[in-house]
C-alpha positions as CSV (number, residue, x, y, z in Angstrom):
1,M,25.5,-57.3,44.8
2,G,26.0,-60.4,46.9
3,A,24.2,-63.7,47.3
4,A,20.5,-64.4,47.2
5,K,18.6,-67.5,48.2
6,V,16.1,-68.4,45.5
7,L,13.0,-70.7,45.7
8,V,11.6,-72.0,42.4
9,V,8.1,-73.5,42.4
10,G,6.5,-75.6,39.7
11,A,3.0,-75.1,38.3
12,I,0.5,-74.6,41.2
13,Q,-2.5,-75.1,39.0
14,G,-4.9,-73.5,41.4
15,Q,-3.8,-75.4,44.6
16,L,-2.9,-72.1,46.2
17,Q,-3.6,-73.1,49.9
18,H,-1.4,-76.2,49.7
19,A,1.4,-74.5,47.7
20,F,1.7,-71.3,49.9
21,T,1.5,-73.3,53.1
22,K,4.5,-75.3,51.9
23,I,6.2,-72.2,50.7
24,T,5.7,-70.4,54.0
25,K,7.2,-73.3,55.9
26,L,10.2,-73.4,53.7
27,H,10.6,-69.6,53.9
28,T,10.4,-69.7,57.7
29,K,13.3,-72.1,57.8
30,Q,15.5,-70.8,55.0
31,S,14.6,-67.0,54.7
32,F,14.6,-66.9,50.9
33,S,15.2,-63.6,49.1
34,F,12.4,-64.2,46.6
35,A,10.4,-67.0,44.9
36,I,9.5,-67.8,41.3
37,I,6.6,-69.8,40.1
38,I,6.9,-71.6,36.7
39,G,3.8,-72.6,34.7
40,D,0.2,-72.1,35.6
41,V,-0.4,-70.5,39.0
42,F,-4.2,-70.6,38.8
43,G,-6.6,-73.4,38.0
44,K,-9.2,-73.7,35.3
45,D,-12.0,-75.5,37.1
46,A,-14.5,-74.9,39.8
47,A,-12.6,-76.9,42.3
48,T,-9.9,-74.2,42.6
49,E,-12.4,-71.3,43.0
50,A,-12.3,-71.5,46.8
51,D,-8.5,-71.2,46.9
52,L,-8.6,-68.2,44.4
53,G,-11.1,-66.5,46.6
54,G,-9.0,-67.1,49.7
55,L,-6.0,-65.6,48.0
56,L,-7.8,-62.5,46.7
57,N,-9.5,-61.7,50.1
58,G,-6.3,-62.1,52.0
59,E,-6.9,-65.5,53.8
60,I,-4.0,-67.1,51.9
61,K,-0.8,-65.2,52.5
62,V,2.2,-64.9,50.2
63,P,5.1,-64.8,52.6
64,L,7.8,-63.3,50.3
65,P,8.2,-61.5,47.0
66,T,7.0,-64.1,44.5
67,Y,7.2,-63.6,40.7
68,F,5.1,-65.4,38.1
69,S,4.2,-65.3,34.4
70,V,1.5,-67.0,32.3
71,G,1.5,-70.7,31.8
72,D,-0.6,-72.8,29.3
73,Q,-3.9,-71.4,30.5
74,A,-5.4,-67.9,30.5
75,L,-5.4,-66.1,33.9
76,P,-8.8,-66.1,35.7
77,T,-10.8,-63.0,34.9
78,K,-10.6,-61.7,38.5
79,V,-6.8,-61.9,38.4
80,A,-6.5,-60.3,34.9
81,E,-8.7,-57.4,36.1
82,R,-6.4,-56.7,39.0
83,L,-3.4,-56.7,36.7
84,E,-4.9,-54.1,34.4
85,N,-3.5,-51.3,36.5
86,S,-1.0,-53.1,38.6
87,D,1.6,-55.9,38.5
88,E,0.6,-57.2,42.0
89,V,-2.3,-59.6,42.3
90,V,-2.0,-59.4,46.1
91,S,0.8,-58.3,48.3
92,N,4.1,-60.1,47.3
93,L,2.5,-61.9,44.3
94,I,4.1,-60.1,41.4
95,Y,3.2,-60.5,37.7
96,A,6.5,-60.5,35.7
97,G,4.6,-60.0,32.5
98,R,3.9,-62.2,29.5
99,K,7.5,-61.6,28.4
100,G,10.2,-59.2,29.6
101,T,13.0,-58.6,32.0
102,F,13.3,-57.5,35.5
103,T,16.0,-57.2,38.1
104,T,15.4,-58.1,41.7
105,A,16.4,-56.1,44.8
106,E,19.4,-58.4,45.1
107,G,20.6,-57.5,41.5
108,I,19.6,-60.7,39.9
109,R,18.7,-60.3,36.3
110,V,15.7,-62.4,35.2
111,V,14.3,-62.8,31.7
112,T,10.9,-64.4,31.3
113,V,8.7,-65.8,28.5
114,G,5.3,-67.1,29.5
115,G,2.7,-69.0,27.5
116,K,3.1,-71.1,24.5
117,L,4.5,-70.3,21.1
118,V,2.0,-69.2,18.4
119,E,2.8,-71.7,15.6
120,N,0.9,-69.8,12.9
121,E,1.8,-66.2,13.5
122,A,-0.1,-65.1,10.4
123,S,-3.3,-66.1,12.3
124,V,-2.6,-63.4,14.9
125,T,-4.7,-60.4,13.8
126,Q,-4.1,-58.1,16.7
127,S,-1.4,-57.5,19.3
128,L,-1.2,-59.9,22.2
129,G,-2.5,-58.6,25.5
130,K,-0.6,-58.3,28.8
131,T,-1.9,-61.6,30.1
132,D,-2.5,-63.7,27.0
133,P,-0.9,-67.2,27.4
134,L,1.0,-66.9,24.1
135,F,4.2,-65.6,22.7
136,L,5.5,-64.9,19.2
137,S,9.0,-65.6,17.8
138,Q,9.4,-61.9,17.6
139,D,9.0,-61.6,21.3
140,T,12.0,-63.8,21.9
141,K,14.0,-62.0,19.3
142,S,13.5,-58.7,21.1
143,L,14.5,-60.2,24.4
144,K,18.0,-61.0,22.9
145,G,18.6,-57.3,23.4
146,A,18.8,-58.0,27.2
147,H,22.3,-59.4,26.3
148,S,22.5,-61.6,29.4
149,A,20.5,-63.1,32.3
150,H,21.2,-64.8,35.6
151,I,17.9,-66.7,35.3
152,L,15.8,-67.5,32.2
153,L,12.2,-68.5,32.9
154,T,10.1,-70.1,30.1
155,N,6.8,-71.9,30.4
156,Q,7.6,-74.0,27.3
157,W,10.8,-76.0,26.8
158,P,13.4,-74.9,24.3
159,A,13.7,-77.2,21.3
160,N,16.2,-80.1,21.6
161,I,17.1,-79.4,25.2
162,H,17.1,-83.2,25.8
163,R,19.9,-83.8,23.2
164,L,23.2,-85.1,24.6
165,S,21.6,-85.8,28.0
166,Q,21.7,-89.2,29.7
167,V,18.9,-88.4,32.0
168,D,15.6,-90.1,31.2
169,L,12.6,-87.8,30.4
170,P,9.6,-88.0,32.7
171,E,6.5,-89.6,31.2
172,G,4.1,-87.3,29.6
173,V,6.7,-84.8,28.3
174,A,6.5,-84.2,24.6
175,V,10.0,-83.0,23.7
176,E,8.9,-82.3,20.1
177,A,6.8,-79.5,21.5
178,G,9.9,-77.5,22.3
179,A,10.3,-74.0,20.7
180,Q,13.3,-73.3,18.5
181,S,13.0,-69.6,19.3
182,L,13.5,-70.3,23.0
183,A,16.6,-72.4,22.2
184,E,17.9,-69.4,20.3
185,L,17.1,-67.1,23.2
186,N,19.0,-69.4,25.6
187,Q,22.0,-69.3,23.4
188,A,21.9,-65.5,23.1
189,L,21.5,-64.8,26.8
190,K,23.7,-67.7,28.1
191,P,21.8,-67.7,31.4
192,W,23.3,-69.3,34.5
193,Y,20.0,-71.0,35.2
194,H,17.0,-71.9,32.9
195,F,13.8,-73.0,34.6
196,S,10.8,-74.4,32.8
197,S,7.5,-76.3,33.5
198,S,6.7,-80.0,33.0
199,P,3.6,-80.7,35.2
200,S,3.9,-84.5,34.8
201,G,7.3,-84.7,36.3
202,M,10.6,-83.0,37.2
203,W,13.5,-83.2,34.8
204,E,17.0,-81.8,35.3
205,R,19.6,-82.3,32.6
206,E,23.4,-82.2,32.9
207,V,25.0,-78.7,32.9
208,F,25.9,-77.7,29.4
209,Q,28.5,-75.4,28.0
210,Q,27.4,-72.5,25.9
211,K,28.9,-72.0,22.5
212,Q,31.6,-69.3,22.5
213,E,32.2,-66.8,19.7
214,Y,35.3,-67.8,17.7
215,D,37.1,-64.7,19.0
216,S,36.1,-64.9,22.7
217,L,38.6,-64.5,25.4
218,E,36.1,-64.9,28.2
219,E,35.8,-68.0,30.4
220,P,33.3,-70.5,29.0
221,K,29.7,-70.0,30.2
222,Y,27.5,-72.9,31.5
223,T,23.8,-73.2,31.9
224,R,21.8,-75.4,34.3
225,F,18.4,-76.4,32.9
226,K,15.7,-77.7,35.3
227,S,12.0,-78.3,34.7
228,L,9.7,-78.7,37.7
229,A,6.6,-80.8,38.2
230,S,3.3,-79.4,39.3
231,V,2.1,-79.2,42.9
232,S,-0.5,-81.8,42.0
233,N,2.3,-84.4,41.8
234,P,3.1,-85.0,45.4
235,T,5.7,-87.7,44.7
236,K,7.4,-85.5,42.2
237,E,9.8,-82.6,42.8
238,W,7.9,-79.3,42.5
239,V,10.2,-77.0,44.5
240,S,13.8,-76.2,44.0
241,A,16.1,-74.0,46.1
242,F,19.6,-72.6,45.4
243,T,21.9,-69.7,46.3
244,L,22.9,-67.3,43.5
245,D,25.9,-65.1,43.9
246,T,25.9,-62.4,41.3
247,S,29.6,-61.8,41.5
248,R,30.5,-65.1,39.8
249,P,28.7,-67.9,38.1
250,P,28.4,-71.3,39.8
251,P,31.3,-73.7,39.1
252,A,30.8,-76.6,36.7
253,E,32.8,-79.7,37.3
254,T,31.3,-81.7,34.4
255,W,29.1,-80.7,31.5
256,T,27.9,-81.7,28.0
257,K,28.2,-79.8,24.8
258,L,25.5,-77.4,23.7
259,P,22.4,-79.5,23.1
260,F,20.7,-77.2,20.6
261,L,21.0,-78.0,17.0
262,T,23.3,-75.6,15.2
263,G,21.5,-75.5,11.8
264,S,20.1,-72.1,12.7
265,P,22.5,-70.6,15.3
266,P,21.0,-67.6,17.1
267,R,24.2,-65.7,17.2
268,K,26.1,-66.2,14.0
269,R,29.4,-64.4,14.0
270,P,28.3,-60.8,13.8
271,R,29.0,-58.8,10.7
272,L,31.8,-56.5,11.7
273,E,30.0,-53.6,10.0
274,D,26.9,-54.1,12.1
275,Q,27.3,-51.9,15.1
276,D,24.1,-52.9,16.8
277,Q,24.6,-56.6,16.6
278,A,28.3,-56.8,17.5
279,Y,27.8,-56.9,21.2
280,G,31.4,-58.0,21.9
281,R,33.1,-55.2,20.1
282,Y,35.1,-52.8,22.3
283,N,33.9,-54.3,25.6
284,G,37.3,-54.1,27.1
285,H,37.7,-57.8,27.5
286,D,39.3,-58.4,24.1
287,N,36.8,-61.3,23.4
288,H,39.4,-63.6,21.9
289,R,39.7,-67.3,22.6
290,H,42.3,-68.4,25.1
291,G,43.4,-71.4,26.9
292,R,44.4,-73.5,23.9
293,K,47.8,-75.1,23.4
294,R,50.3,-73.6,21.0
295,G,49.7,-74.6,17.4
296,R,46.0,-75.3,17.8
297,F,44.6,-71.9,16.9
298,D,42.1,-71.5,14.1
299,K,43.9,-70.8,10.9
300,H,41.7,-67.8,10.1
301,S,42.2,-66.4,13.6
302,S,45.5,-64.7,12.8
303,N,44.0,-62.4,10.2
304,P,43.9,-58.8,11.4
305,N,40.9,-58.2,9.1
306,D,38.9,-60.3,11.6
307,C,40.2,-58.4,14.7
308,F,38.0,-55.5,15.8
309,M,40.9,-53.8,17.6
310,C,43.0,-53.5,14.5
311,V,43.1,-49.9,13.2
312,G,43.8,-51.0,9.6
313,K,40.4,-52.7,9.3
314,A,38.1,-51.2,6.7
315,D,35.3,-50.9,9.3
316,F,37.3,-49.9,12.3
317,K,35.0,-48.1,14.7
318,E,36.6,-44.7,14.5
319,H,33.8,-43.0,16.5
320,M,35.1,-44.7,19.7
321,V,38.7,-43.5,19.3
322,V,39.9,-40.7,21.5
323,S,43.5,-40.4,20.3
324,I,45.8,-42.2,17.8
325,G,49.6,-42.3,18.4
326,S,52.4,-43.9,16.4
327,E,52.3,-47.3,18.2
328,S,48.9,-47.3,20.0
329,V,45.4,-46.0,20.2
330,L,43.3,-44.6,23.1
331,S,39.7,-45.6,22.9
332,I,36.5,-45.7,25.0
333,L,34.9,-49.2,25.5
334,R,31.5,-50.7,25.4
335,G,29.8,-51.2,28.7
336,P,32.2,-49.1,30.9
337,L,32.3,-50.0,34.5
338,P,31.7,-46.4,35.8
339,E,28.8,-44.5,34.4
340,S,29.3,-41.0,33.0
341,T,27.9,-39.6,36.3
342,T,30.0,-41.8,38.6
343,F,32.8,-39.2,38.7
344,P,31.3,-35.7,38.4
345,Q,34.8,-34.2,38.2
346,L,35.2,-35.7,34.7
347,T,32.2,-33.8,33.2
348,N,30.0,-36.3,31.5
349,F,32.3,-39.2,30.7
350,S,33.1,-42.4,32.6
351,G,36.9,-42.2,32.4
352,H,37.1,-45.9,31.6
353,S,39.4,-46.3,28.6
354,L,41.4,-48.8,26.5
355,I,45.0,-48.3,25.5
356,I,45.4,-50.6,22.4
357,P,48.7,-51.3,20.7
358,M,48.7,-51.1,16.9
359,Y,50.4,-54.5,16.7
360,H,48.2,-57.5,16.1
361,A,49.6,-59.8,18.8
362,F,48.6,-63.0,17.0
363,D,51.0,-62.2,14.2
364,E,53.8,-63.6,16.3
365,I,52.3,-67.1,15.6
366,S,53.1,-66.7,11.9
367,Q,55.9,-64.1,11.9
368,G,58.0,-65.1,14.9
369,R,58.8,-63.3,18.1
370,R,59.1,-59.5,17.9
371,P,62.4,-57.9,18.7
372,Q,62.8,-56.5,22.2
373,E,63.2,-53.0,20.9
374,E,59.8,-53.1,19.2
375,L,58.2,-54.2,22.4
376,Q,60.0,-51.4,24.3
377,T,58.9,-48.7,21.8
378,E,55.3,-49.9,22.0
379,F,55.4,-50.1,25.8
380,D,56.9,-46.6,26.1
381,E,54.1,-45.0,24.1
382,M,51.4,-46.9,25.9
383,T,53.0,-45.6,29.1
384,L,52.8,-42.1,27.8
385,Y,49.1,-42.5,27.3
386,R,48.8,-44.0,30.8
387,K,50.6,-41.0,32.3
388,A,48.6,-38.5,30.2
389,L,45.4,-40.0,31.5
390,N,46.7,-39.8,35.0
391,R,47.4,-36.1,34.5
392,M,44.0,-35.5,33.1
393,V,42.2,-37.3,36.0
394,G,44.4,-35.6,38.6
395,A,43.8,-32.1,37.1
396,K,40.1,-32.5,36.6
397,A,39.5,-34.0,40.0
398,N,41.9,-31.6,41.8
399,G,43.7,-34.5,43.4
400,E,40.6,-36.4,44.6
401,L,40.9,-39.2,42.0
402,G,43.7,-41.6,41.1
403,T,43.7,-44.3,38.5
404,V,44.1,-48.1,38.1
405,C,45.4,-49.5,34.9
406,Y,45.5,-53.3,34.3
407,E,46.5,-55.8,31.6
408,V,45.6,-59.4,31.0
409,N,48.3,-61.1,28.9
410,R,47.7,-64.6,27.8
411,I,48.9,-66.7,24.9
412,G,46.1,-66.8,22.3
413,I,44.9,-63.2,22.8
414,R,45.0,-61.7,19.3
415,H,45.3,-58.1,20.5
416,F,46.7,-57.1,23.9
417,H,45.4,-53.9,25.6
418,W,45.4,-52.0,28.9
419,Q,42.3,-50.8,30.7
420,L,42.4,-47.6,32.8
421,L,39.8,-46.1,35.0
422,P,39.6,-43.6,37.9
423,V,39.2,-44.4,41.6
424,E,39.1,-42.3,44.7
425,A,42.6,-41.3,45.7
426,D,41.8,-41.8,49.3
427,K,41.2,-45.5,48.7
428,I,44.6,-45.8,47.2
429,K,46.3,-43.8,50.0
430,R,44.7,-46.1,52.6
431,G,46.0,-49.2,50.7
432,L,42.4,-50.4,49.9
433,V,43.0,-50.8,46.2
434,Q,46.3,-52.7,46.4
435,G,44.8,-54.8,49.2
436,A,41.7,-55.6,47.2
437,F,43.7,-57.0,44.3
438,K,45.9,-59.0,46.5
439,L,43.0,-60.5,48.5
440,A,41.0,-61.3,45.3
441,A,44.0,-63.1,43.8
442,E,44.6,-65.1,46.9
443,N,40.9,-66.0,47.2
444,R,40.8,-67.2,43.6
445,K,44.1,-69.1,44.1
446,Y,45.7,-67.1,41.2
447,G,49.0,-66.8,43.0
448,T,50.8,-64.0,44.8
449,F,51.4,-60.5,43.4
450,Q,55.0,-59.5,42.9
451,D,56.1,-55.9,42.9
452,C,57.6,-54.6,39.7
453,D,58.9,-51.4,38.2
454,P,56.0,-49.4,36.7
455,E,58.3,-47.9,34.1
456,K,59.6,-51.2,32.7
457,L,58.4,-54.2,30.7
458,L,58.2,-57.4,32.5
459,E,60.7,-60.2,31.8
460,E,57.7,-62.5,31.2
461,R,56.5,-62.2,27.6
462,N,53.1,-63.8,28.2
463,N,50.7,-65.2,30.7
464,F,50.5,-62.6,33.4
465,F,48.1,-60.1,35.0
466,R,49.6,-56.7,35.8
467,V,48.2,-53.7,37.5
468,W,49.4,-50.1,37.8
469,I,48.0,-47.9,40.7
470,W,48.5,-44.2,40.5
471,R,47.9,-41.6,43.3
472,P,48.2,-37.9,42.7
473,S,50.9,-36.2,44.8
474,T,49.7,-34.1,47.7
475,N,53.0,-32.2,47.9
476,P,52.7,-29.2,45.6
477,V,56.5,-28.9,45.1
478,E,56.9,-32.6,44.3
479,K,53.8,-32.4,42.0
480,A,55.2,-29.4,40.1
481,D,58.6,-31.1,39.7
482,Q,57.0,-34.2,38.2
483,E,54.7,-32.3,35.9
484,A,57.7,-30.2,34.7
485,N,59.0,-33.5,33.0
486,G,56.3,-33.0,30.4
487,T,55.0,-36.3,29.0
488,E,57.4,-38.2,31.2
489,G,55.7,-37.1,34.5
490,D,52.2,-37.5,35.8
491,G,52.3,-35.5,39.1
492,G,51.9,-38.5,41.3
493,E,53.2,-41.8,42.6
494,T,52.8,-45.1,40.7
495,T,53.2,-48.6,42.0
496,S,52.9,-51.8,39.9
497,M,52.6,-55.5,40.6
498,F,51.8,-58.7,38.7
499,F,51.3,-62.4,39.1
500,K,51.9,-65.2,36.6
501,I,49.0,-67.0,35.0
502,P,49.6,-70.8,34.4
503,E,49.4,-71.4,30.7
504,E,46.9,-74.3,31.2
505,G,45.3,-72.7,34.3
506,K,41.8,-71.2,34.5
507,F,41.7,-67.5,34.8
508,N,38.7,-65.1,34.7
509,V,39.6,-62.4,32.2
510,Q,37.2,-60.1,34.0
511,F,39.3,-60.4,37.2
512,G,40.4,-56.7,37.0
513,R,36.9,-55.5,36.4
514,E,35.5,-57.6,39.2
515,V,38.0,-56.2,41.7
516,M,37.4,-52.6,40.6
517,A,33.6,-53.1,40.7
518,G,34.0,-54.0,44.4
519,I,36.3,-51.1,45.1
520,L,33.9,-48.6,43.4
521,Q,30.8,-50.3,44.8
522,L,29.5,-51.0,41.3
523,E,29.0,-54.7,41.7
524,D,25.8,-54.6,39.6
525,R,28.0,-53.5,36.7
526,V,30.5,-56.3,36.7
527,D,29.2,-57.8,33.5
528,W,29.7,-55.3,30.7
529,R,26.7,-56.7,28.8
530,A,24.4,-55.7,31.7
531,C,25.7,-52.1,31.3
532,L,24.7,-51.9,27.6
533,M,21.8,-49.7,26.7
534,P,19.0,-50.7,24.4
535,E,20.5,-51.2,20.9
536,A,18.9,-48.1,19.5
537,E,20.6,-45.9,22.1
538,E,24.0,-47.6,22.3
539,L,25.6,-45.9,19.3
540,A,24.5,-42.4,20.4
541,F,25.9,-43.1,23.9
542,E,29.2,-44.2,22.5
543,Q,29.5,-41.1,20.3
544,A,28.7,-38.8,23.2
545,E,31.1,-40.6,25.5
546,A,33.9,-40.4,23.0
547,E,33.4,-36.8,22.3
548,A,33.3,-35.8,26.0
549,F,36.4,-37.9,26.6
550,K,38.2,-36.2,23.6
551,E,37.3,-32.8,24.9
552,G,38.5,-33.6,28.4
553,F,41.7,-35.3,27.2
554,A,42.7,-32.7,24.5
555,E,45.1,-30.6,26.5
556,F,46.9,-33.8,27.7
557,D,47.0,-35.5,24.3
558,F,50.7,-35.7,23.3
559,A,49.7,-37.3,19.9
560,M,47.8,-34.2,18.7
């Protein structure tokens, strides 16, 4: 949804007048989108009572939306009372909760865990209250269901965050007090930024790379961890400012490996039979590792039994399948970019689908290159699905919608696939779709798109990004002639273009989704994980989406 300027503030510890005077000056100069306070906002002694009174009676102003949670100390009674029926202490000072998630007006997803870990959870005899300065390991486990975060805020440090860092720790920081459950939450969410509190001094470690699933195709994710000093340390850094662009993570030039100990990994490879935990399955990004040189793939990676897209798997997710052909499968995907209501013409389904070949692409590593005729047969049937989807979208939308289909093909992907989704036909007609892809590729220095025949395989066997753009015909005679060709026609005009991906070059596998999110003005849904529902509802949604898609596609399904 664009860029936001963020101000992060360390523990204020009751020095409200001093802190908000400084914040106001900074905001006047920089016009921040919002601020976040880490650690204790309020004091615990009589010396801070005057500042608290000044805040509550309006003498001390909070100049911009400012979020906070609990720190080490309990909130003052007067503050806790105000929060009983509201999340605002005063205008612009917003309580983010003891633990939870929120999304700012700029689309920034924040997960917060306030307080300190209860070491002996058996001693907790009743539920923790809204403002108790404590959290349970179960609290962090439940927050893993958020799937992702731009910013993670924790009052306490995660365990072992200092490992592999060359940066000296500030005096007074007890690293052994870190919480393992927070380390596991960090690994589960893979936040772009993780902020914490260390009143005795600021500490910022090197950027670290998050661990990837063994089958991930996505670009590596990196996290920046910074802990801020308190306002009472005038010689220490207690404020930090940065700009966050939700459309892409900040670049990382250098980094360390994951600092957290792996004895108890938070995200073990999910059991393939566990629908609720397998977040990466059917997300449309193929989630398989890429970017390695030939001959360096994991030995077990070529096994189709480990590939969630292989139809022959014993636990293949049949409830997501729309149609099965001889060479390929049509399926819905997890976290579709459009919602089921984005295109009302489609009647309760998103229209975002996967066309998945039966062939397990990684088998070429062990079995040798496939004959050209095999590739052609597979391509021809996938093209039939693409055209059938075009006809469905065109018919249901009465010519108001076209489609975009794209493919990421890189060495190392275990199962290739195409993604197809609707788009307003007028945007195609005006050249906005083609122009958006070309501009995005140019801006990311991916290379120049080349036109190609939409009906033919590319000469390149691997390492390319390809897109097909289909617009329904506005000429009734031409449309009728094309549709008379049966499965060979789609009642419209298709163009196709591609660019080569350097084998060792960086490429964001969500490139196609990013471009389409901009075209459809769905930038807040770029990350498929952010589109997932709570785990308990996800399976029901998938089943309903697939059934609605099947019903809509039935008359166009050549495989029936």
